[in-house]
N, C-alpha and C positions, 0 to 999 in steps of 0.2 A: 577715535571713533569715528564713523561715518553715521551723518544722522538720516534716518529712516522719515523719510517726506511722505511718506504714502499712508493714505486714509483707509484707503479698502480694506475689506474682513476676507478676501480671496486672495491674498498673496500666497503664492506657490513656494517661492523659496527666499530665504533670506539674504539680506543685503552679503554678506560674507559669504555664502555660494555664490553668487553672482558675480563677485568681485575674484573670487577661486575658478570661475569658470571665464571670464575674460583675463586673467593674468595666466595661467595654463594653458587657454585657445591660442596664444598669442606664441608663450613658446613652444607650442608645438609647430608652428607657423600658420595659424589661422590667424591669420591679422585683420579679418573684414567680420563685420558685424554678422552678415549675411552667410558666415559659416557655420553660426550657432545652429541653423535647421538642420543642419548633417549632424553637426556635434551633439547636440542633446537627445540625441539616441545612441550616443556610443556611450558603452558599460563603464569604461574606465574615467568618462567625463562624469558621468551619473553619480559614482562613487566620488569625484573628487567634489561634487558638488554637497552631495548629500541631505539628508533629511529625505522627505518626499521623492527627491530625484534618485537615489537607489532604486525606489520600486516602479517609480512613473519615468517621467525625464526631465531633461536638464533644461532649462530657460531656451525660450524659442530664438528667432530675431529679432522679433518684434518685443518681445521682453529685454534682450538684450540692448536695442537701438533707444529705448525711452530709459533702461538703467544708466548706459554712458553719456545720453545727449541731454539727459532731462535731472535726474538724480545726483549723478554724480558733480554735474556741473553748476548744482549750488555752490557760492561760496565758500561756506564751512565742509565741504565735502571735499572739494578741489584742494582747501589747504592743509584737509585731513592726509590725503594722497599724497602731497608733496614733503608731509612731516613723515611718512611712511617707510620712506626710503632710509632714512637716520635709525628709525626705530628696528628695523629689520636689522640692518649694518650693527648697531647696538648688541642685541641678542647675540650674534655672530663673536663677535669680541669679548661675550661670557664665555664662549668656550675656547676661544680664543683671543687672548689677548694681547694687544701689540702694544711695542714699546713704545714705535715709532709708526707716524701718521704723514705721510706725504700726501697732498692736495695739489689736486693741477686741475686748474681751470678753462677750459675750450669753449667756442664757440663750432657752429654748426650750420649746415643749410637745409632746409627740406622743400624739395621744390612744391611749387601748389600751382592746380592749373581749374582756371574759372574766377569765379566771383566769390571767394573764400576771403571770409573777413579776417583783416588783419596780414592779407597777403601784400606783397610790394615787392616791385622792382629791387633788385639788389648788384650795385655795380661791381662791388668786388668778386662776387660769385658768378655775375652775367646772367641771372634768369630771375623769373619771381619767384618768392618762394618766403619761406619764415627763417629766421636766426634764432633758435632755441641756444641754448648758454648751458652748459654741463660742468658739475662739478667732481671729477675721480679722488682715489684714492688709489695708493702703490700699487692695490691688488686686483684695480679692475672693476669695482664696485662703483655704482654709482650714487655719490653721497647725498646728491640735491641737483634737479633740472629745473628749468624754466622756459615757458615757451613763449618767444618775443616779435612781434612784427618783422616782416622782414627786411623793413628799410631802417632800422637801429644801429648803432654801434655796437662794434664788437664787447665791449668793456660794459655795454649799456645795462644798467640793472644789476651789477654784479655786487654790493653790497645786500639787496634782498635775496641772493643767493649764497653767498659767503659766508655771512654772518650769523646765518641757524647753526651752519656746521659748525663753526669756529667754536660757537655757545655749548655746544653737543661735547666739543672735547675741551672746554674750559675747566682746567685745573684736574683731568684724570688723565693726562699723559705727560713724561717728563722732555717730547719733543716733538715738535708739529713745523710742518715746512708748508711752502707755497711755492709753485711753479707756474707762469704763466707766459706767453709769448707776447711781442711787443705792441699789442692791442691794450695791454692793461697798463702798460707804461705810463702810470696815473702816480702824480705825489700823493694822492687821495687815499689808493691803495697801499701805499708806503706806509704813510703816517697809521694806517689803520691795523697791518701787519707788525707795524713796530710798539705800538700801544699795547697788542696782543701779546708781545713775546715771541710773534712766530718767524724763523729762520725764511726767507724768500730770495728765490734768483730770478730776475724778468730779464727777458731779452727787452735791448734798450736800443729803438732808432739811431740811427747812425746820424751824424751831424759834424760841421766844419770844426769845431771846438775838440770832439774827438777825434778827429781824425788827425787833428796836427798835433794831440799828445801822443799817439802813435806813431809819428811821422818817418823814425829811425827805424821800425820794422817794416814800414810798407816801400822802400828802396828794393830794387830786384837784387836777389845773393848776389855776389862775385862769383863768378866761374859757370862751368855747365850746367846747364839744371838739370837736376837729380832726376833720378826714375821712380821714386818714391816721394810722398807728400810729408812737406818740412811744416811746422807748428809751432807756433811762436806767441807766445801769453805775455800779458800784461798787466797793473795790478794800481790804478791811483785814483787818487780823490778827485771829485769835480760833484757840482754844484751848475744846474739848471735854474734860469732864472724864478722858475714856477717855484720849485723847491725852497725848501725853508730853511732845509742844511744841508752840507754837502753829505756825499756819500759814497759809498765804495763802486769802483766799476770794476770790471775784469774784462780785458780784449782780449781776442784768439786771433790769430792771423795764418793763414795757410797759404801756401803756396802748392798749387797743383801740376804734374808735368802735362806741358804742354800749353798752359794757359799763362797769359802774357800777367795778367794782374789777380793779382792776390785776394781770396777770400776773406772779409774780414765781417767780426760779429762782436759786438758790447751788451754784457749784463750786467744790472744794478743790482747787487745784493748785500745783505747785512751779514753776508757767513766770514767769520776767521779761517776758512780752509787755504791753501794754496791756488794761485789761480787756475792751476789744471785741473783739479778736484771740482774746485764750482762748476768749470765745463762741464765735465763730466757728468756733474749731480743733474746740470740744466737739461743735457743732451736727452738724460733718460725721460723728459717731458714727451717723446717723440711719441711713448706706448699709448697714450690716452689718444693721440689719431690713431691709431692703431683699433683703440676698443670702443671710438663712434662708430670707425670702418665694421666693428663688427654687429653692432646694432642696428646700422641701416642693413645690413649682409642679411645675417640671421635672425634678426627680432624684427623687420621691416619698421623701424618708427620711425620712417620719413613717412609713413603710410598716414597722412593725416588729410583726409578726406571729405571732413563734416563741413557745413556751411559756416560754421558758429566759431568765431575763437576760442570762445570758451570749451566747447565740444573736440577741438583740435588739443587743447590744453590738455585735456583728462586723458585724452589719447595717446599722448605723450607721457603722461608720468603710468598708465597700464603697461605702457611699452616698454619702461624702464624698470618698473616693479619686475615684468619677465624676464627684462635683461640682467639683473640680479639674480633673482630666482637660480637660474643658467649656473651665472657667475659663482654663485654657494656653490651650487653643486659642483662646480668644476673642481675650485677650490679646497672644500673641503671633505667631498665624499667619490671621489674617483680613483681607484688604486694608479701604481706611477708606469704601468702600460698606457693609459687611458692620459695621461697629465698633458701632453703636447696635442689634446684635439682640442680645436675650436666649437666655439658654441653652435656654426652649422653641423660638425660630425656631431655634438651632441645631440642634436636633437634629432638628426637621421638615425644615429645606432642606437640609441639608448630611449629617446622617449617620441618620437613618431613612427611609431614599429607596430603591426600586425601581429595580433595574439587571439586564441582559442578562450572563448570565456563558457566555465564550469560552474554551475550555481547550484549549491547541495542546501541542507536544510539551513546549516547552521553558519556558513562561511562560502566562499567564493574562491574560484581558483583564476587564473591566469595563466592559461600554455601559453609560451612563445619558445620560437625558434632559437638554436645555439647560430644565429647567420654573423653579425656583428658583434654581439656581445657573448662570451660565453658564460656557461651556469659558474664556474669558479669566479669571473670575475663579477657577475652578477651577485653572488654569494659576498662579495669581499664587497661592494658597493652596499648593499642591503646592511652588513654588518657596520659600518665607518656612518650610515645614517643612525642607525640604532643608539650608536657615542655619543652621537649627538641631543639627544633626547634628553629632558633636564630629570634630574633624579627625581624622586617621589620625595612628597614632604614627608616630614617625620612624625610619626603619631602621636 
């Protein structure tokens, strides 16, 4: 729950209405507070905000600015926003109970301009930026995210982001998995995941010892170079100096046509699957990078232009809430012809569209043209949304 610190008696909108305006506005492609001057008069947005906004107007740019930079940036409200992703996902799982959850952790960069608090140069990305951390599930939902200064390591603060997610699923699932790139090759992460009974596959940086263990696969095959890619796998036990015990390592060696040297990768895992299946499972981690690209392109969650770090942390959480709302709609309430839609297509064809408003004494009608979405498809969407509603409590 958000804590309302407003003390005046002239508050026109409740915090939940302001939160709806922030999230739905971002989902519709209005990522700046300045856009509220136009959105406050929009009939659809007035109904989204509710209460007094229906007959008056939604929040103005100044009201939204105070809401996001002053009220939501309070520590208790920022913590509530961070927890809101998991609460909404749990609500979805009540309608679609999962048997397995796969968590993908990855970092990203949000370019900064000017003297923004926490902004720093990152040598990996080659620019001044923030360095947020994300945890996704296999359906593309943001389980949790956190904004970090630009010069921290990719795995910095992993426990504060991952542990609350694991705690939510503790004792509720049969199988929980974790995937991460080489930035998360950390013995503390291995021990945490093993202690929680979580299966994991994490990319392991190569070194001389690992290379020597698969030296027999690094020799160029005898004969003419093939016209197709040749893949070889190996599995062995390995213990680095910083590890407290040996762990299983899976190696993949690929010989590509026209290349003199092979491509080699190592994965540390506690899974008992064959080496090829371990590699195939890890390779699916690439979808997390695609979801980050969608968040950047469709939701514009790199638009962190406030001066203070806390205000930008709030903006990241609001962007992530908008992203999850769009992803919920895409995975739960879209008919088969619309399943391939990206979040950008979903926004342009279904959300950010024009309509004619007709007001009656007891109801309001939105008249829309059949341009991108047909009448039949729209009816199917409304029926799928209606089926998601909670059943009424028994009398």
